[in-house]
C-alpha positions, 0 to 999 in steps of 0.5 A, spaced: 067 249 584 072 249 589 078 254 588 085 254 590 088 260 594 094 262 599 099 258 596 104 261 601 100 257 606 104 250 604 097 247 604 098 243 598 104 240 601 101 237 607 097 230 608 091 229 612 092 224 618 086 219 620 083 225 625 083 230 619 089 234 622 094 236 617 101 232 617 107 235 615 112 232 610 119 234 608 116 239 602 112 242 607 119 244 611 122 246 605 117 251 603 119 255 610 127 255 607 124 260 601 121 265 606 125 271 606 128 270 613 131 264 611 133 264 604 140 266 604 141 273 601 146 275 596 151 277 601 150 271 605 157 267 608 159 260 606 156 258 613 149 260 612 149 258 605 152 251 607 146 250 612 141 252 608 143 247 602 144 241 607 137 243 610 134 243 603 136 236 601 134 233 608 129 238 612 129 233 618 137 233 619 140 234 626 143 240 626 149 241 631 151 248 635 157 248 631 153 248 625 149 254 627 155 258 630 158 257 623 152 262 620 156 269 620 150 274 620 147 274 628 140 276 625 140 270 620 143 265 626 137 267 630 132 266 625 135 259 624 135 258 631 128 260 631 126 255 625 130 249 628 126 250 634 119 250 630 121 244 626 123 240 632 116 242 635 112 241 629 115 234 628 114 232 635 107 234 635 105 230 629 101 235 626 100 242 625 094 243 629 097 239 635 103 243 634 099 250 635 094 247 640 100 245 644 104 251 644 098 255 648 097 249 653 104 251 655 106 256 661 111 260 655 110 260 648 116 258 645 115 258 637 116 265 634 110 269 632 111 268 624 111 261 625 105 261 629 102 265 624 104 260 618 101 254 622 094 258 623 094 260 616 095 252 614 089 250 619 084 256 616 086 254 609 084 247 611 078 249 614 076 252 607 078 246 603 073 245 598 069 251 598 069 257 594 067 263 599 071 269 598 067 272 604 070 266 609 077 267 605 077 274 607 075 273 614 080 267 614 086 273 613 084 275 620 087 269 623 094 270 621 095 277 618 094 284 622 089 289 620 088 296 620 081 298 622 077 304 620 070 306 623 066 311 619 058 312 620 058 306 624 061 302 618 067 298 621 072 296 615 078 292 616 084 292 611 091 288 611 096 292 615 102 290 611 098 292 604 096 299 607 104 300 609 106 297 602 102 302 599 104 308 603 111 306 601 111 304 594 104 306 591 103 299 590 108 299 585 114 295 589 121 297 588 119 302 582 114 305 587 119 306 592 124 310 588 119 314 585 117 316 592 124 318 594 124 322 588 118 325 590 114 323 584 107 323 584 104 316 585 097 314 583 094 311 590 092 304 589 085 302 591 083 297 596 076 295 594 071 293 600 069 286 599 062 286 596 057 281 592 060 284 585 067 284 586 067 278 591 069 273 585 075 277 584 078 275 591 081 268 588 085 272 583 088 277 588 088 272 594 096 273 595 095 281 595 091 281 601 088 287 598 080 287 600 077 291 605 072 287 610 066 290 613 066 287 620 059 291 621 054 287 625 049 285 620 054 285 614 056 279 610 064 280 613 062 279 620 057 273 619 063 270 615 068 271 621 063 268 626 062 262 621 070 261 621 070 262 629 065 256 629 069 252 625 076 253 628 073 251 635 069 245 632 076 243 629 081 244 634 077 243 641 072 238 638 066 242 640 060 245 636 058 252 637 054 257 634 056 264 634 053 270 631 055 278 631 051 282 636 051 290 637 052 290 644 052 285 650 045 286 653 045 281 659 044 282 666 046 275 667 053 275 663 057 270 666 063 269 661 067 273 655 073 272 651 077 277 648 079 275 641 085 280 642 089 284 648 084 290 647 078 287 647 080 283 653 081 289 657 075 293 655 070 287 656 073 285 663 072 293 665 065 292 662 064 286 666 066 289 672 061 295 672 067 299 671 067 306 667 070 305 660 071 311 656 067 312 650 074 312 646 075 305 648 068 303 647 068 305 640 074 301 639 070 295 641 069 294 633 065 287 633 062 283 638 059 276 638 055 271 642 057 264 642 052 258 644 054 251 646 050 246 641 051 241 647 050 245 654 054 239 657 060 241 653 060 248 657 063 248 664 058 248 670 058 255 671 056 257 664 051 252 663 045 254 659 048 261 658 052 265 652 059 267 652 061 273 649 067 275 644 070 281 643 074 284 637 077 291 638 083 295 635 088 299 638 089 306 639 093 306 633 087 303 629 091 296 628 088 290 630 091 283 632 086 278 633 089 272 637 084 266 635 088 262 640 084 265 646 078 261 644 082 255 645 085 257 652 079 261 655 073 258 652 069 255 658 069 248 656 067 242 661 073 238 660 077 244 662 073 246 668 
């Protein structure tokens, strides 16, 4: 039975276009107006409230510079400018996917990161529509939410970074927990479970809590789920069928091409490829490796025809991980891009 999840993605407010891509309507635009960055706080001035009310009624309304200048708070005014830029780019592109892909074909990305994450979440949610697979859903969180990674005894565990931070501040009890912390009142720690066969069905009861840890160790279901979702991501956005599998190391004397799925892994893989010395500390931060092969060799650029492409995912020295799924779209050696 299919499950609904990630209501915050706005997926249910999107329509499917003829090619299967997600088409935004007014209600999808409206759901951004409820985000904390745009919803007027109690202390908001009349200019900000008026702008919010006008756009809530007509999300495609043309907003003049004078309308934006009337927003009293500097930070709020900047948030509104970012939203309007995003809205206009999205409507011009015609679909969530086209807008996302277009941004990374430009010399400079001009959509703010929170809106790019929102697009990625909607795309991944669409890829998982009709499925009831908690492993794929939890792996999908890496596409739009930063993680914190721990490595113990060879086991690689990813936890949602914002959830970890919230638990550290409040013990998982919101404002009450924050107050108790300030008063130095002991607060029981909230357990974040590692996703496993026993608790996996509960994912869909806690999907908006982002409270499950994902085991990304090669050979475990979490790593396989991420590989499967990366396959679907490439097929959906690039129109190319690939097979991706987790591997423990790159053992290939004819290594031709690699793609880092984040800033850290790009630097580490570049150094390894060039035969440079890589400190053990950096190697240890290369948490997960994948081997990608094209289903149709003709889809690959000539210089990698018949050869695999290696993908890396690494965390920073502070153990945070920020996957950049757009790297697969930009750096995958496709024949038509060669």
